[in-house]
C-alpha positions as CSV (number, residue, x, y, z in Angstrom):
1,M,-56.3,-41.6,-25.5
2,Y,-53.8,-43.6,-25.0
3,L,-52.0,-46.5,-23.7
4,A,-48.9,-46.3,-20.9
5,T,-47.2,-48.5,-20.8
6,L,-45.1,-48.5,-17.0
7,T,-42.5,-50.5,-16.0
8,R,-40.6,-50.6,-12.2
9,G,-38.4,-52.9,-10.8
10,G,-39.3,-55.6,-14.0
11,A,-43.0,-55.4,-13.6
12,T,-45.1,-53.5,-16.3
13,R,-48.7,-52.3,-15.7
14,Y,-50.8,-49.9,-17.6
15,E,-52.4,-47.4,-17.9
16,I,-55.3,-45.5,-20.4
17,R,-54.8,-41.7,-20.4
18,Q,-56.1,-38.7,-22.0
19,S,-54.5,-35.3,-22.4
20,L,-55.7,-32.4,-20.7
21,P,-56.0,-29.3,-22.9
22,G,-54.8,-26.3,-21.2
23,P,-55.1,-22.2,-21.9
24,K,-55.0,-21.2,-25.1
25,H,-55.7,-25.4,-26.3
26,R,-51.9,-26.5,-25.3
27,Y,-51.4,-30.2,-24.1
28,R,-49.5,-29.9,-21.0
29,D,-51.1,-32.8,-18.7
30,Y,-52.6,-36.2,-18.9
31,C,-55.5,-37.7,-16.6
32,V,-55.5,-41.1,-15.6
33,V,-58.8,-42.9,-17.7
34,F,-58.6,-46.2,-15.9
35,D,-56.1,-48.5,-14.3
36,L,-55.8,-51.3,-16.4
37,G,-52.5,-53.0,-14.0
38,P,-50.6,-55.8,-14.8
39,D,-52.9,-57.5,-17.1
40,P,-55.6,-55.9,-19.4
41,G,-56.4,-59.2,-20.8
42,R,-59.0,-59.3,-17.7
43,Y,-61.3,-57.0,-19.0
44,I,-61.6,-58.3,-22.3
45,E,-64.5,-60.9,-22.3
46,T,-64.6,-63.7,-24.4
47,L,-67.9,-65.5,-25.8
48,S,-65.6,-67.7,-28.1
49,D,-62.5,-68.1,-30.1
50,D,-63.5,-65.2,-32.4
51,I,-66.3,-62.9,-30.4
52,C,-64.9,-60.7,-27.4
53,F,-66.3,-57.5,-25.9
54,F,-64.7,-55.1,-23.1
55,S,-66.0,-55.1,-19.4
56,S,-69.2,-52.7,-18.8
57,E,-66.4,-50.9,-16.5
58,L,-63.6,-50.3,-18.6
59,E,-66.0,-49.5,-21.4
60,D,-68.0,-47.4,-19.8
61,Q,-65.0,-45.1,-18.0
62,V,-63.7,-44.6,-21.6
63,Q,-67.1,-43.4,-23.0
64,S,-68.0,-40.8,-20.5
65,R,-64.7,-39.3,-21.8
66,T,-65.2,-39.4,-25.4
67,S,-67.9,-38.7,-28.1
68,E,-65.9,-41.2,-29.8
69,D,-67.1,-44.9,-29.9
70,A,-65.3,-46.3,-27.0
71,T,-65.2,-49.8,-28.4
72,V,-63.2,-48.3,-31.5
73,L,-60.5,-46.6,-29.0
74,L,-60.3,-49.4,-27.0
75,E,-60.0,-51.9,-30.2
76,D,-57.1,-50.0,-31.2
77,M,-55.3,-49.2,-27.7
78,L,-55.7,-53.1,-26.8
79,W,-55.0,-54.3,-30.0
80,N,-52.0,-56.7,-28.5
81,F,-54.0,-58.0,-25.9
82,L,-57.3,-59.1,-28.1
83,P,-57.2,-63.0,-29.2
84,A,-55.4,-64.2,-32.4
85,D,-58.8,-65.0,-33.7
86,E,-60.3,-61.5,-32.8
87,R,-57.5,-59.8,-34.1
88,H,-57.3,-61.1,-37.9
89,R,-61.1,-61.0,-38.0
90,L,-61.0,-56.6,-37.2
91,S,-57.8,-56.7,-39.2
92,V,-59.4,-56.3,-42.8
93,F,-61.4,-53.4,-41.3
94,R,-58.8,-51.6,-38.9
95,Y,-57.2,-49.7,-41.3
96,R,-60.3,-48.6,-43.2
97,G,-60.6,-45.2,-43.7
98,K,-57.2,-44.1,-41.8
99,A,-55.3,-43.5,-44.9
100,R,-56.4,-40.5,-46.7
101,V,-53.8,-37.5,-46.0
102,T,-55.6,-34.0,-45.9
103,P,-53.4,-31.0,-46.5
104,L,-52.2,-28.7,-43.4
105,S,-54.9,-26.1,-41.9
106,D,-53.2,-23.1,-41.6
107,E,-53.8,-23.6,-37.3
108,E,-51.9,-26.9,-37.7
109,R,-49.2,-25.3,-39.2
110,Q,-49.3,-22.3,-36.9
111,E,-49.4,-25.4,-34.2
112,I,-46.8,-27.2,-35.9
113,E,-44.2,-24.0,-35.9
114,R,-45.0,-23.1,-32.4
115,G,-45.3,-26.3,-30.4
116,V,-43.3,-29.2,-31.9
117,H,-40.1,-29.2,-30.2
118,L,-36.8,-29.6,-32.2
119,F,-36.2,-33.0,-30.5
120,D,-39.1,-34.4,-31.7
121,R,-38.4,-32.8,-35.0
122,R,-35.1,-34.9,-35.4
123,R,-36.7,-37.8,-33.6
124,L,-39.0,-37.9,-36.5
125,F,-36.3,-37.4,-39.2
126,Y,-34.5,-40.4,-38.0
127,L,-37.6,-42.7,-37.6
128,R,-38.1,-41.4,-41.6
129,Y,-35.2,-41.5,-43.3
130,G,-32.8,-43.0,-41.1
131,A,-30.7,-40.1,-41.6
132,V,-27.4,-39.5,-39.0
133,D,-26.8,-36.0,-40.7
134,Q,-29.8,-33.9,-39.4
135,S,-28.7,-30.3,-41.8
136,R,-31.4,-31.3,-43.8
137,I,-34.3,-31.4,-40.1
138,F,-36.2,-28.5,-41.5
139,R,-37.0,-29.8,-44.8
140,L,-39.1,-32.1,-43.5
141,N,-42.7,-32.8,-44.4
142,P,-45.0,-30.9,-42.0
143,K,-47.6,-33.3,-42.5
144,L,-45.2,-35.7,-40.4
145,Y,-45.5,-33.9,-37.7
146,R,-49.6,-33.8,-37.4
147,P,-50.0,-37.3,-34.8
148,L,-48.1,-34.8,-32.4
149,L,-50.7,-32.0,-32.0
150,K,-53.2,-31.7,-29.8
151,K,-51.0,-34.4,-27.1
152,C,-49.5,-33.2,-24.5
153,R,-45.4,-34.5,-23.7
154,D,-46.6,-37.9,-22.2
155,E,-48.7,-39.1,-24.9
156,R,-46.4,-37.8,-27.4
157,E,-43.4,-39.6,-26.0
158,F,-45.8,-42.9,-26.0
159,Y,-46.8,-42.3,-29.3
160,L,-42.8,-42.3,-30.3
161,I,-42.1,-44.9,-27.9
162,D,-44.0,-47.2,-30.5
163,L,-42.4,-46.0,-33.7
164,E,-38.8,-46.9,-32.4
165,K,-39.8,-50.2,-31.6
166,G,-38.9,-50.4,-35.3
167,L,-35.6,-50.0,-34.7
168,Q,-32.8,-52.7,-34.7
169,P,-30.9,-53.2,-32.1
170,N,-27.5,-52.4,-33.9
171,E,-28.8,-49.2,-35.0
172,L,-30.2,-47.7,-31.8
173,R,-26.7,-46.2,-30.7
174,T,-26.6,-44.4,-33.8
175,Y,-30.0,-42.9,-33.3
176,V,-29.2,-41.6,-30.1
177,F,-26.2,-40.2,-31.9
178,A,-28.6,-38.8,-34.5
179,I,-31.3,-37.3,-32.3
180,F,-29.5,-35.3,-30.6
181,D,-27.3,-34.0,-32.5
182,L,-23.8,-35.1,-31.1
183,Q,-22.3,-34.7,-34.6
184,R,-22.5,-30.8,-34.0
185,H,-19.7,-31.0,-31.4
186,F,-16.9,-32.4,-34.0
187,T,-15.4,-30.6,-36.8
188,E,-14.5,-34.1,-38.8
189,S,-15.9,-34.4,-42.2
190,F,-17.0,-38.1,-41.4
191,S,-19.0,-36.5,-38.3
192,A,-22.2,-37.0,-39.6
193,T,-22.2,-40.2,-41.0
194,M,-19.1,-42.5,-39.2
195,P,-20.1,-41.8,-35.8
196,E,-18.3,-45.2,-34.5
197,A,-14.9,-43.6,-36.0
198,L,-15.2,-40.9,-33.4
199,N,-13.8,-40.4,-29.7
200,Q,-16.5,-42.5,-27.9
201,I,-15.7,-40.6,-24.4
202,D,-15.8,-37.6,-26.6
203,I,-19.4,-38.8,-27.6
204,A,-20.6,-39.8,-24.3
205,D,-19.6,-36.5,-22.3
206,Y,-21.7,-34.5,-25.2
207,F,-24.2,-36.8,-24.7
208,I,-24.5,-36.8,-20.9
209,E,-24.3,-33.2,-21.5
210,D,-27.1,-32.6,-23.3
211,I,-29.5,-35.1,-21.8
212,C,-29.3,-33.4,-18.8
213,A,-30.0,-30.2,-20.8
214,L,-33.0,-31.7,-22.3
215,N,-34.3,-32.6,-19.1
216,R,-34.6,-29.0,-17.3
217,D,-35.6,-27.9,-20.9
218,T,-39.0,-26.1,-19.7
219,T,-39.8,-25.9,-23.2
220,F,-39.7,-29.3,-24.4
221,W,-41.8,-30.6,-20.6
222,K,-44.4,-27.7,-21.1
223,T,-43.5,-26.5,-17.6
224,A,-41.8,-24.7,-15.3
225,E,-40.7,-27.3,-13.0
226,Q,-37.3,-28.1,-12.2
227,R,-36.5,-32.0,-12.3
228,G,-34.1,-33.2,-10.0
229,S,-33.8,-36.6,-11.3
230,L,-34.0,-37.9,-15.1
231,H,-37.1,-38.0,-16.5
232,D,-38.8,-41.5,-16.7
233,H,-39.1,-41.0,-20.7
234,L,-35.1,-40.1,-21.2
235,V,-33.7,-43.4,-19.1
236,R,-34.7,-45.0,-22.2
237,Y,-32.0,-43.1,-24.1
238,L,-29.2,-44.1,-21.8
239,I,-30.4,-47.8,-22.1
240,M,-30.0,-47.0,-26.1
241,F,-26.5,-45.3,-26.1
242,F,-24.8,-47.6,-23.1
243,D,-26.3,-51.0,-23.4
244,H,-26.1,-51.4,-27.6
245,G,-23.1,-50.0,-29.8
246,Y,-22.8,-49.3,-33.8
247,G,-23.1,-52.3,-35.1
248,R,-21.9,-53.9,-38.3
249,R,-21.6,-52.1,-41.5
250,S,-21.2,-53.0,-44.9
251,L,-21.0,-51.2,-48.5
252,F,-24.0,-52.9,-49.6
253,D,-26.0,-51.6,-46.1
254,D,-25.5,-48.0,-46.8
255,F,-26.0,-48.7,-50.4
256,I,-29.8,-50.2,-49.8
257,R,-30.2,-47.1,-47.6
258,E,-29.4,-44.5,-49.6
259,F,-31.3,-46.2,-52.2
260,M,-34.9,-46.1,-49.9
261,G,-34.4,-42.7,-48.9
262,R,-33.9,-41.1,-52.6
263,H,-37.1,-43.3,-53.8
264,R,-39.7,-41.8,-51.4
265,A,-42.6,-40.6,-52.6
266,F,-41.3,-37.5,-50.2
267,S,-39.8,-35.0,-52.4
268,W,-37.6,-32.3,-50.9
269,P,-38.6,-28.3,-51.8
270,D,-36.6,-26.4,-53.6
271,K,-37.4,-23.4,-51.1
272,K,-34.1,-22.8,-48.7
273,P,-34.5,-21.7,-45.0
274,A,-32.8,-17.9,-45.7
275,V,-33.0,-14.8,-43.7
276,S,-31.4,-11.1,-44.0
277,T,-28.1,-10.8,-42.2
278,S,-30.1,-7.4,-40.7
279,Q,-33.1,-10.3,-39.6
280,A,-30.6,-12.3,-38.3
281,E,-28.8,-9.3,-35.8
282,E,-32.0,-8.3,-35.1
283,I,-33.8,-12.1,-33.7
284,F,-30.0,-13.5,-32.3
285,Q,-29.4,-9.6,-31.0
286,T,-25.8,-9.9,-32.2
287,S,-24.2,-8.2,-34.7
288,W,-23.4,-9.9,-37.9
289,R,-19.5,-10.4,-37.7
290,K,-19.9,-11.9,-34.0
291,L,-22.7,-14.2,-35.7
292,Q,-19.9,-15.5,-38.1
293,K,-17.2,-16.1,-35.8
294,L,-19.8,-18.2,-33.8
295,S,-18.8,-22.0,-33.8
296,R,-22.1,-24.2,-34.5
297,R,-22.1,-25.2,-30.8
298,D,-22.3,-21.6,-29.9
299,L,-24.3,-20.6,-32.2
300,T,-26.7,-23.7,-30.9
301,R,-26.4,-22.5,-27.3
302,L,-27.1,-18.8,-28.5
303,Y,-30.4,-20.3,-30.5
304,R,-31.6,-22.1,-27.2
305,K,-31.7,-19.1,-25.0
306,R,-33.4,-17.0,-27.6
307,A,-35.5,-19.2,-28.1
308,K,-36.0,-19.7,-24.4
309,D,-36.8,-16.4,-24.3
310,L,-39.2,-16.0,-26.9
311,H,-41.3,-19.1,-26.9
312,P,-44.7,-18.6,-26.6
313,D,-45.0,-20.8,-23.2
314,S,-42.9,-18.2,-21.4
315,G,-44.8,-15.6,-22.6
316,G,-42.5,-15.1,-25.8
317,D,-43.8,-13.9,-29.4
318,H,-45.0,-16.9,-31.8
319,D,-44.0,-14.5,-35.2
320,E,-40.4,-13.9,-33.5
321,F,-40.5,-17.7,-32.0
322,I,-40.8,-18.3,-36.4
323,K,-38.6,-16.2,-37.4
324,L,-36.1,-17.6,-35.4
325,N,-35.8,-20.6,-36.3
326,A,-35.7,-19.7,-39.5
327,A,-32.9,-18.1,-38.8
328,Y,-31.2,-20.5,-37.0
329,A,-31.5,-23.5,-39.8
330,S,-30.0,-20.8,-42.6
331,L,-26.6,-20.0,-39.9
332,I,-26.3,-23.3,-39.3
333,A,-26.8,-24.3,-42.6
334,R,-23.5,-22.6,-43.2
335,K,-21.5,-23.9,-40.3
336,K,-20.4,-27.4,-42.1
337,P,-18.0,-29.0,-40.1
338,R,-15.0,-28.7,-41.9
339,S,-12.7,-31.5,-42.8
340,S,-9.6,-32.6,-40.2
341,L,-7.6,-34.1,-42.6
């Protein structure tokens, strides 16, 4: 279960929602468990400054939809609405038992390969490493995708919204540039590190084109429905891009970011994705000579077309879809932007 925050015309209201499993345990939709309205605090009853409990109406409804302890779930979802003294008392116990990280199971790895969209990978990659250059995205620690498993698109988006709250206002536009991989449209050698030095009108045009393409991407939304207007979950990226600048940068800021990135506990795997020429030809249904001549942009378009055919949600083959991702990662890594100097 998760808390959905909905804003319309300056007014905010809240709902407790739950992802619903579909065919083959693929989570595509959600249901509203409880409508909290504009003030979730009215369902929290206070006995004293540091003792409170949830209304029986709310707790019973949540408990009817889960085998877990409803009180614990509600404490986590409605944490920011609890009285300050209650948060202080519970904070000692809140994260106990949550730090243990177990290895990924084979089932989880298959679900990550099959169900985690490229756009989700780009966002988590930036939020973890602050990297504008997305060329190493397929070497991201797969455990970082675990919170996305067994969640519908709506729940995944609210999870990412919480992570995005940690971004500074002066990096929001850079974040959008990175997660939509807008650098692939440019050949300048600095496109991956200094988007502010590129033609901003061209960036805006490419951004609008890409966000509309994502809005139509049925593999991302996990539905065959075509939307006539921009989805609410994408509107926030329009605001990030057009309402914010890149912010001022200094050599010291760049040094600190690079230093922190190099001293993370996670180390890059040595193994690089690679495929043979015959495998690439077979999976892309295109000759090797033509694949070599394709630009990064054209290769990405071809990848999207084949991904739509091979994605399991569209009736494709799971193993073939995994091969396609590996082939694309290998080919795109070879097509580094050429310097225009």
